C-alpha positions as a printed Julia matrix, in Angstrom:
634×3 Matrix{Float64}:
 -25.43  -11.19   -4.55
 -21.67  -11.61   -4.83
 -21.57   -9.85   -8.18
 -23.46   -6.89   -6.73
 -20.97   -6.78   -3.86
 -18.06   -6.61   -6.3
 -19.69   -3.81   -8.27
 -20.26   -1.75   -5.15
 -16.75   -1.99   -3.73
 -13.39   -1.02   -5.18
 -10.05   -1.19   -3.46
  -7.28    1.38   -3.5
  -4.1    -0.63   -3.07
  -1.38    0.65   -5.47
   1.28    1.42   -2.84
   1.84   -2.27   -2.29
   2.43   -2.74   -6.06
   0.4    -5.96   -5.91
  -1.72   -7.36   -8.72
  -3.2   -10.81   -9.13
  -5.43  -12.73  -11.48
  -8.3   -14.04   -9.39
  -9.58  -17.52  -10.13
 -12.86  -18.64   -8.55
 -12.45  -15.93   -5.93
 -14.51  -12.83   -5.18
 -13.19   -9.92   -3.15
 -15.27   -8.03   -0.63
 -14.36   -5.02    1.46
 -16.63   -6.29    4.24
 -14.88   -8.1     7.06
 -16.98  -11.27    7.42
 -16.22  -11.46   11.14
 -17.23   -7.89   12.06
 -19.5    -7.04    9.09
 -17.73   -3.68    8.7
 -15.4    -2.02    6.2
 -11.85   -1.76    7.6
 -10.3     1.64    8.24
  -9.32    3.46    5.04
  -5.68    4.07    4.24
  -3.89    6.04    1.52
  -0.33    5.76    0.37
   0.14    8.41   -2.34
  -1.26   11.53   -0.67
   0.83   14.47   -2.01
   2.51   16.87    0.43
   1.33   19.98   -1.43
  -1.37   20.86   -3.97
  -2.84   23.98   -5.57
  -6.38   25.28   -5.33
  -8.55   24.33   -8.28
  -6.43   21.33   -9.26
  -7.11   17.61   -9.23
  -5.24   15.17   -7.04
  -5.06   11.42   -7.39
  -4.49    9.19   -4.39
  -4.25    5.44   -4.02
  -4.8     3.29   -0.98
  -7.04    0.62    0.47
 -10.59    0.35    1.77
 -11.77    3.73    0.48
 -15.0     2.66   -1.19
 -17.74    4.16   -3.34
 -19.94    4.78   -0.32
 -17.23    7.18    0.94
 -17.44    9.38   -2.17
 -19.74   11.97   -0.54
 -17.89   12.0     2.77
 -14.34   13.11    1.98
 -13.14   16.41    3.49
 -10.12   18.64    4.0
  -9.64   19.52    7.69
  -7.11   22.11    8.91
  -4.44   20.46   11.05
  -5.24   22.9    13.86
  -8.96   22.02   13.8
  -9.81   19.3    16.31
 -13.61   19.66   16.12
 -14.28   19.46   12.38
 -15.87   22.92   12.29
 -13.57   23.95    9.44
 -14.09   20.87    7.27
 -14.29   21.56    3.53
 -16.08   18.93    1.48
 -14.3    17.64   -1.63
 -15.91   16.62   -4.9
 -14.97   13.64   -7.01
 -13.59   14.54  -10.43
 -15.13   13.13  -13.6
 -13.29    9.82  -13.33
 -14.06    9.52   -9.6
 -13.11    6.14   -8.19
 -11.53    4.06  -10.94
  -9.85    0.78  -10.05
  -7.64    1.56   -7.07
  -7.36    5.3    -7.69
  -9.43    8.15   -6.27
  -9.53   11.5    -8.13
 -10.54   14.54   -6.06
 -11.04   18.2    -6.99
  -9.4    20.74   -4.64
 -11.77   23.74   -4.22
 -10.83   26.97   -5.97
  -9.47   30.08   -4.28
 -12.09   31.72   -2.03
 -13.56   28.43   -0.8
 -10.65   27.68    1.53
  -7.49   29.37    2.74
  -3.86   28.43    2.3
  -2.56   26.13    4.99
  -1.88   22.56    6.02
  -4.75   20.07    5.95
  -5.52   16.49    6.73
  -7.66   14.45    4.34
 -10.48   12.8     6.3
 -13.21   10.27    5.55
 -16.41   10.34    7.6
 -18.49    7.24    8.2
 -21.38    8.0    10.48
 -19.97    9.1    13.83
 -16.44    7.98   12.92
 -13.76   10.14   11.26
 -10.69    8.58    9.65
  -7.54   10.64    9.0
  -5.68    9.74    5.81
  -2.11   10.96    6.28
   1.27   10.55    4.68
   3.92    9.22    7.01
   5.99   12.42    6.95
   3.51   15.3     6.88
  -0.01   16.51    6.29
  -1.0    18.03    2.94
  -0.43   21.74    2.22
  -2.79   23.74   -0.01
  -1.46   26.74   -1.95
  -3.3    29.42   -3.9
  -0.88   29.58   -6.85
   2.39   28.27   -8.21
   5.36   30.6    -7.7
   8.95   30.46   -6.51
   8.67   33.95   -5.03
   6.74   33.15   -1.89
   7.23   31.89    1.62
   6.52   28.23    2.29
   3.78   27.16    4.66
   5.35   26.21    8.02
   5.94   22.49    8.15
   6.72   22.05    4.44
  10.47   21.83    4.89
  12.85   20.16    2.48
  13.41   16.58    3.63
  16.81   16.12    1.92
  19.88   17.16    3.88
  23.31   18.2     2.54
  21.97   18.59   -1.01
  24.75   19.68   -3.42
  25.72   19.26   -7.07
  28.02   16.32   -7.74
  29.67   17.88  -10.81
  33.21   16.54  -10.32
  34.42   19.5   -12.37
  31.68   19.34  -15.0
  29.75   22.62  -15.07
  28.59   22.56  -18.67
  25.83   20.24  -19.76
  23.53   19.67  -22.72
  19.98   18.42  -23.11
  19.87   14.71  -22.31
  22.93   14.79  -20.03
  22.94   13.4   -16.51
  23.04   15.68  -13.46
  23.83   14.08  -10.1
  22.85   15.55   -6.74
  24.49   14.45   -3.5
  22.61   14.32   -0.21
  20.62   12.15    2.16
  16.9    11.49    1.9
  16.22   11.54   -1.86
  13.04   10.0    -3.24
  11.82    9.05   -6.72
   9.06   11.67   -6.25
  11.54   14.59   -5.96
  11.78   17.31   -8.62
  14.59   19.38  -10.13
  13.49   22.7   -11.7
  15.53   24.35  -14.49
  13.62   27.66  -14.78
  11.97   29.95  -12.2
   9.76   31.43  -14.91
   8.66   28.1   -16.38
   8.01   25.47  -13.68
   7.13   22.92  -16.37
  10.88   22.59  -17.11
  11.46   20.07  -14.38
  12.58   16.47  -14.08
  12.11   13.57  -11.72
  15.12   11.41  -10.83
  15.5     8.31  -13.0
  17.75    6.74  -10.35
  17.9     7.2    -6.58
  20.58    5.69   -4.35
  21.31    6.06   -0.65
  23.23    9.3    -1.19
  22.52   10.39   -4.78
  19.72   11.37   -7.14
  20.29   11.22  -10.92
  18.39   13.57  -13.26
  18.4    14.08  -17.05
  18.4    17.64  -18.47
  14.97   17.98  -20.17
  14.25   19.33  -23.63
  13.48   23.04  -23.75
  16.13   24.23  -21.31
  17.74   27.41  -22.69
  21.48   27.83  -23.03
  23.26   29.83  -20.4
  23.92   29.71  -16.66
  21.01   28.37  -14.62
  20.18   28.19  -10.94
  18.66   24.79  -10.32
  15.95   24.47   -7.69
  15.45   21.16   -5.94
  12.12   20.27   -4.31
  10.55   17.28   -2.6
   7.39   17.72   -4.66
   6.64   15.06   -7.3
   6.4    15.65  -11.04
   2.79   14.79  -11.89
   1.0    14.59  -15.21
  -1.85   16.54  -13.6
  -1.05   20.01  -12.29
  -0.73   19.22   -8.6
   2.26   21.53   -8.15
   5.34   21.34   -6.0
   6.49   22.34   -2.55
   7.53   26.04   -2.57
  10.29   25.08   -0.13
  13.32   24.44   -2.33
  17.1    24.33   -2.42
  18.93   26.54   -4.94
  21.95   25.02   -6.68
  24.02   27.61   -8.55
  26.72   27.73  -11.2
  25.52   25.18  -13.75
  25.86   26.09  -17.43
  23.65   24.66  -20.16
  25.21   24.58  -23.64
  24.73   22.55  -26.81
  28.34   22.56  -27.97
  31.79   23.58  -26.87
  33.76   26.09  -28.94
  32.44   25.15  -32.33
  31.92   21.44  -31.77
  28.91   20.34  -33.83
  27.26   17.21  -35.16
  28.04   14.99  -32.17
  26.82   11.43  -32.79
  27.41    8.63  -30.3
  27.82    4.96  -31.31
  24.48    3.34  -32.12
  25.56   -0.13  -30.93
  27.12   -1.18  -27.59
  30.88   -0.72  -27.37
  33.17   -3.57  -26.4
  35.68   -3.24  -23.61
  39.2    -3.11  -24.97
  38.07   -1.92  -28.39
  37.97    1.45  -30.11
  35.04    3.84  -29.73
  34.37    6.5   -32.37
  32.23    9.58  -31.7
  31.57   11.5   -34.88
  31.52   15.29  -34.97
  33.33   18.45  -36.03
  35.52   20.79  -33.98
  37.63   18.36  -31.98
  41.14   19.74  -31.53
  44.69   18.59  -30.91
  45.29   18.21  -27.19
  41.7    17.22  -26.4
  41.26   14.25  -24.12
  38.36   12.05  -23.15
  37.18   11.5   -19.58
  35.01    8.42  -18.97
  32.94    8.18  -15.81
  31.15    5.21  -14.26
  29.51    5.22  -10.83
  31.25    8.47   -9.87
  34.72    7.17  -10.81
  36.5     9.03  -13.64
  39.45    8.14  -15.88
  41.19   10.35  -18.44
  41.99    8.72  -21.81
  44.09    9.83  -24.76
  42.49   10.17  -28.17
  43.74    9.06  -31.59
  44.13   12.39  -33.39
  44.59   10.63  -36.74
  40.84    9.96  -36.63
  39.95   13.69  -36.84
  37.39   15.1   -37.49
  35.97   12.25  -35.36
  36.9    11.46  -31.77
  38.51    8.05  -31.38
  39.67    6.39  -28.15
  40.1     2.91  -26.7
  37.62    1.91  -23.98
  39.33   -0.02  -21.14
  38.02   -3.53  -20.55
  37.07   -2.69  -16.94
  34.08   -0.75  -18.26
  32.57   -3.76  -20.05
  28.91   -4.19  -19.26
  28.59   -0.62  -17.88
  26.83    2.55  -18.98
  29.64    5.09  -19.41
  29.4     8.88  -19.44
  31.86   10.39  -21.95
  33.19   13.92  -21.34
  35.53   16.1   -23.39
  38.52   17.58  -21.58
  40.09   20.69  -23.12
  42.79   22.93  -21.64
  41.37   26.08  -19.95
  37.77   24.86  -20.4
  35.42   22.99  -18.07
  34.64   19.35  -18.74
  31.83   19.03  -21.26
  29.47   16.04  -21.37
  29.25   14.4   -24.8
  26.65   11.89  -23.6
  26.43    8.24  -22.59
  27.46    5.04  -24.33
  26.44    1.5   -23.45
  29.02   -1.24  -23.43
  29.01   -4.93  -24.14
  30.69   -7.33  -21.75
  34.33   -7.91  -22.61
  34.72  -10.59  -25.27
  37.15  -13.33  -24.37
  37.64  -13.86  -28.1
  35.41  -13.87  -31.14
  33.19  -16.64  -29.74
  31.35  -15.57  -26.59
  30.59  -12.23  -24.92
  28.55  -11.11  -21.9
  29.38  -14.24  -19.91
  27.71  -14.62  -16.52
  27.47  -17.72  -14.34
  27.42  -18.67  -10.66
  30.6   -17.96   -8.7
  30.0   -21.07   -6.6
  28.21  -24.37   -7.1
  27.4   -27.1    -4.51
  29.48  -30.25   -4.36
  26.55  -32.54   -3.6
  26.21  -34.7    -0.5
  24.39  -37.79   -1.76
  25.45  -38.06   -5.37
  22.69  -36.07   -7.06
  23.41  -34.31  -10.35
  23.41  -30.5   -10.61
  22.02  -28.34  -13.4
  23.17  -24.74  -13.73
  22.92  -21.97  -16.31
  25.63  -20.02  -18.12
  24.45  -16.85  -19.87
  26.21  -15.06  -22.68
  25.91  -14.2   -26.35
  27.19  -16.25  -29.25
  26.49  -19.85  -28.18
  25.95  -22.32  -31.02
  24.29  -25.71  -31.26
  26.88  -28.36  -30.5
  28.85  -26.24  -27.99
  30.11  -28.09  -24.94
  31.01  -26.89  -21.45
  34.06  -28.32  -19.71
  34.29  -28.23  -15.89
  37.99  -28.74  -15.15
  38.63  -31.73  -17.43
  35.06  -33.13  -17.36
  32.69  -32.45  -20.25
  29.25  -31.69  -18.85
  25.95  -32.76  -20.38
  24.28  -29.97  -22.35
  20.61  -29.94  -21.3
  19.47  -26.95  -23.4
  21.17  -24.32  -25.52
  20.24  -21.02  -27.17
  22.34  -18.23  -28.63
  22.22  -16.48  -25.24
  22.49  -19.32  -22.72
  23.57  -22.89  -22.18
  22.1   -25.16  -19.5
  24.46  -27.9   -18.34
  24.22  -30.84  -15.94
  26.94  -32.52  -13.91
  27.17  -36.26  -13.51
  25.11  -37.94  -10.79
  28.03  -37.98   -8.37
  29.55  -35.65   -5.83
  32.11  -33.17   -7.19
  35.34  -32.69   -5.25
  35.63  -29.33   -3.5
  37.94  -26.87   -5.21
  38.28  -24.21   -7.94
  37.62  -25.24  -11.54
  38.0   -23.48  -14.88
  34.84  -23.34  -16.98
  35.65  -23.57  -20.69
  33.68  -23.56  -23.92
  34.52  -26.32  -26.42
  33.48  -25.75  -30.03
  34.52  -28.27  -32.65
  38.27  -28.32  -33.28
  38.85  -24.76  -32.04
  40.88  -24.22  -28.86
  38.81  -24.27  -25.66
  37.75  -20.77  -24.6
  38.03  -19.87  -20.92
  34.71  -18.45  -19.71
  35.59  -18.1   -16.06
  36.25  -19.95  -12.83
  33.79  -21.6   -10.47
  34.31  -22.71   -6.87
  32.82  -26.02   -5.74
  31.68  -25.7    -2.11
  30.42  -28.39    0.25
  26.64  -27.99   -0.01
  23.59  -30.05   -0.99
  22.01  -30.34   -4.41
  18.37  -30.66   -5.41
  16.34  -33.43   -3.73
  19.09  -34.36   -1.32
  18.21  -35.03    2.33
  19.95  -32.16    4.1
  19.37  -29.01    6.14
  16.54  -30.74    8.03
  14.47  -31.96    5.08
  14.41  -32.24    1.3
  16.18  -29.56   -0.76
  13.64  -28.63   -3.45
  14.82  -25.26   -4.82
  18.22  -23.69   -5.52
  18.92  -20.07   -6.38
  19.91  -20.07  -10.08
  22.4   -17.23   -9.5
  23.87  -18.78   -6.36
  23.02  -22.48   -5.95
  24.59  -22.51   -2.5
  21.33  -20.92   -1.35
  18.17  -22.99   -1.29
  14.87  -24.0     0.22
  14.11  -27.15    2.19
  10.67  -28.61    2.87
   9.84  -30.89    5.77
   9.42  -34.59    5.02
   5.87  -34.66    6.45
   2.73  -32.54    6.56
   2.11  -30.73    9.82
  -1.37  -32.21   10.11
   0.07  -35.73   10.23
   3.3   -35.07   12.13
   3.9   -37.57   14.91
   5.83  -35.1    17.08
   2.69  -33.02   17.75
   0.63  -34.43   20.63
  -1.96  -31.64   20.94
  -4.96  -32.71   18.86
  -5.9   -29.08   18.27
  -2.51  -28.31   16.78
  -3.08  -31.01   14.23
  -6.02  -28.98   12.91
  -3.81  -26.38   11.33
  -5.85  -23.25   10.65
  -4.35  -20.08    9.2
  -6.29  -16.95    9.92
  -9.2   -15.79   12.05
  -9.18  -17.38   15.47
 -12.19  -16.79   17.7
 -11.5   -16.31   21.39
 -13.66  -15.63   24.41
 -12.56  -11.98   24.16
 -13.65  -11.56   20.53
 -11.76  -11.92   17.29
  -8.07  -11.65   16.55
  -7.79  -10.34   12.97
  -5.27  -12.02   10.67
  -2.13  -10.51    9.21
  -2.16   -9.39    5.59
   1.28  -10.25    4.27
   0.91   -9.78    0.51
   4.4   -10.98   -0.47
   4.27  -13.87   -2.93
   7.83  -14.31   -4.15
  10.35  -16.97   -3.28
  12.3   -15.72   -0.29
   9.4   -13.92    1.43
   7.76  -16.76    3.34
   9.78  -16.22    6.53
   8.86  -12.52    6.68
   5.21  -13.36    5.97
   5.19  -15.86    8.82
   6.72  -13.32   11.2
   4.0   -10.83   10.21
   1.34  -13.42   11.04
   3.04  -14.19   14.35
   3.22  -10.51   15.33
  -0.54  -10.15   14.9
  -1.86  -13.58   15.87
   0.72  -14.64   18.44
  -0.02  -18.04   19.93
  -3.45  -18.03   18.28
  -1.94  -18.94   14.91
  -1.68  -22.7    15.0
   0.39  -22.85   11.82
   2.96  -20.44   13.24
   3.01  -22.35   16.53
   3.77  -25.54   14.65
   6.64  -23.93   12.72
   8.05  -22.28   15.85
   8.12  -25.58   17.75
   9.29  -27.75   14.85
  12.81  -29.16   15.2
  14.38  -31.82   13.02
  17.65  -33.68   13.38
  19.62  -34.86   10.35
  23.06  -36.43   10.73
  23.2   -35.23   14.33
  22.47  -31.59   13.45
  19.34  -29.83   14.76
  17.41  -27.59   12.36
  14.88  -24.95   13.41
  13.63  -21.68   11.88
  10.81  -23.33    9.92
   8.1   -21.16    8.41
   4.94  -21.17    6.29
   5.91  -21.0     2.59
   4.89  -18.06    0.4
   2.65  -19.0    -2.52
   5.57  -19.0    -4.98
   7.57  -21.2    -2.62
   4.55  -23.52   -2.33
   4.01  -23.56   -6.12
   7.63  -24.56   -6.68
   7.1   -27.36   -4.15
   4.1   -28.52   -6.19
   6.08  -28.41   -9.45
   8.68  -30.87   -8.11
   6.37  -32.85   -5.79
   7.19  -36.21   -7.41
  10.92  -35.83   -6.71
  10.2   -34.59   -3.17
   7.92  -37.58   -2.52
  10.63  -39.98   -3.69
  13.27  -38.38   -1.47
  11.03  -38.01    1.6
   9.83  -41.62    1.57
  13.31  -43.18    1.47
  13.55  -45.7     4.3
  14.75  -44.19    7.56
  13.68  -40.61    6.82
  10.17  -40.95    8.25
   8.6   -38.96    5.44
   5.35  -39.15    3.52
   4.03  -38.12    0.1
   1.94  -35.01   -0.41
  -1.82  -35.47   -0.08
  -3.28  -35.21   -3.59
  -6.91  -35.87   -2.69
  -9.6   -33.31   -3.4
 -10.96  -31.23   -0.53
 -14.23  -33.14   -0.68
 -12.62  -36.51   -0.05
 -10.15  -35.48    2.65
 -11.22  -36.14    6.21
 -12.18  -32.88    7.91
 -10.87  -32.11   11.4
 -13.83  -29.75   11.97
 -16.87  -28.45   10.16
 -14.85  -27.21    7.18
 -13.1   -29.28    4.53
  -9.35  -29.06    4.15
  -8.57  -26.57    1.38
  -5.27  -28.03    0.18
  -1.87  -26.71    1.26
  -1.7   -23.22    2.76
   0.74  -20.42    2.02
   1.65  -17.36    4.08
   0.69  -15.01    1.21
  -2.5   -13.07    1.81
  -4.76  -11.61   -0.89
  -7.03   -9.55    1.35
  -7.56   -9.31    5.08
  -9.84  -12.34    4.87
  -8.27  -14.56    2.17
  -4.97  -16.29    1.44
  -3.35  -18.12   -1.44
  -3.35  -21.89   -1.16
  -2.75  -24.81   -3.52
  -4.46  -28.15   -3.9
  -2.01  -30.82   -5.02
  -4.75  -32.57   -6.99
  -4.73  -32.79  -10.8
  -2.29  -29.97  -11.55
  -4.44  -27.35   -9.88
  -3.0   -23.83   -9.91
  -2.91  -21.62   -6.8
  -6.29  -20.35   -5.66
  -7.64  -18.1    -2.92
  -9.5   -19.28    0.16
 -10.96  -17.82    3.32
  -8.45  -17.81    6.15
 -11.06  -19.48    8.34
 -10.69  -22.69    6.29
  -8.59  -25.63    7.38
  -5.39  -26.36    5.48
  -2.57  -28.81    5.3
   0.87  -27.36    5.93
   4.28  -28.45    4.66
   6.8   -26.34    6.57
   9.8   -24.78    4.84
  13.18  -23.37    5.86
  15.92  -21.63    3.9
  19.68  -21.97    4.06
  22.74  -20.2     2.64
  26.15  -21.86    2.52
  27.83  -19.04    0.6
  31.29  -18.37    2.06
  31.47  -15.07    3.95
  34.1   -13.75    1.54
  31.51  -13.98   -1.26
């Protein structure tokens, strides 16, 4: 029966970019509490399409039984009299994607439409957040846009910084507000296929690469909010024209340009081979919108030779040729290695700060780079640290099991009889280390990039906590909570990663309110350590819970130290744990949902990996809180 249910139902859920491997878990689109399919939603509905083309949308809870009930409805039609039925394309519903055929010209008129799904007497509107979908008869720049399909980017201009001549493969930057990765930049009004999507979008910029096939000469670029699709779904005829850009392959006889094949090193020479470079030429390097003019070594002619400043180490640098009475010309991009301190190590990265320790625990931290050898040592100030693991690209070191005095320390590499090489400086800040009793509980995870940030778990399970007097609150249940007024549906917070548990818990609270016993426990939980009160506890995400499981032995040892009032994790199977109700306890719960009816949880028995359970099950809960002792200046 369950297998048939899986075959008959397929989710559309790509917008959340969420994929899992399901173990002993079967998904169903039927809500077990209401015996209905939840309302359908779509997240990739395009803003404009052309008649006779295929569109692909992704979403959730659009199922196979909907395939004969999907329609286009004019936005001005409130009765459904103008509904136009859509047909599934040959691939129909595949995975989480729905492919629909837009009727050809003559079967509907140009205009703005909503996509609707009909289920019996109910009609569901599937809309984008910003606008309904527009349907056009053909693809052309020479037409008026349908009212409502306005450009969503404001103040859109070329960010040329004096560069008006580009070649295929060069970067073009647009300035403005409201860019999206689904925007398009068109290079020809006669050939709409010569278009590009931005490879990088920031708050105020969109970065495009000139595509192959663009002819030389002056072009008027046209910017549109329509996406570049592999299927011919078209673009929004509303566009912004950007004038004055010139496409050229070379500048005044310059030919055979070849950029370095390997990353350049800051402070070293860069050679660009080619013919036609002239006396008086200069090089302009640009990174993140900041430009610097550099002199060239004319003795290297016919090649172009210049020294790359060390400040550009580790960056991608655009190189432009500057010639008197000519516009800047882009030669292309070069990648750079991190600045080498000497011949030993390059690309060094390590934490800016490390915790001092409060109770004498050791600290392990990672230094990345290139060029490490077996036998290398790391020196913190004057103390040689223990090397835990080493590769050519990283070295893992451990401090002694003692607190480190607060202050700034040089980090040096020691290799044989060679002089110590300075890798950088680290600040030791007053903060706890792993498995120390601090911040209201046991520190069980530190951020590898900034170990002043961490996670703390409570010393006891919520189900056995002595500070809860309400017997019902001891039966910690996550999801569906039946009331006399019906059913309160659970939240569906799909975030799994470390750092998302607090947001997941807030999502649950916003939907369940006081009906979520786990949230109520976390909200009311207060602990006092060394006279300091700690609140802001939450239900851990599944990755936060898994990390807790991985280090459970160390947590148990720290929590059960005399005077801390803690207990070890329950490692019994669900079958042998005492049940507070009719259902067995399904291990430790997380705040990460899989569907509207299931969550991730983890049994701490026999190295069991995370699994999925109905939210109606009973769970144990070990509350978590996060902290950050990074100085404000950092």
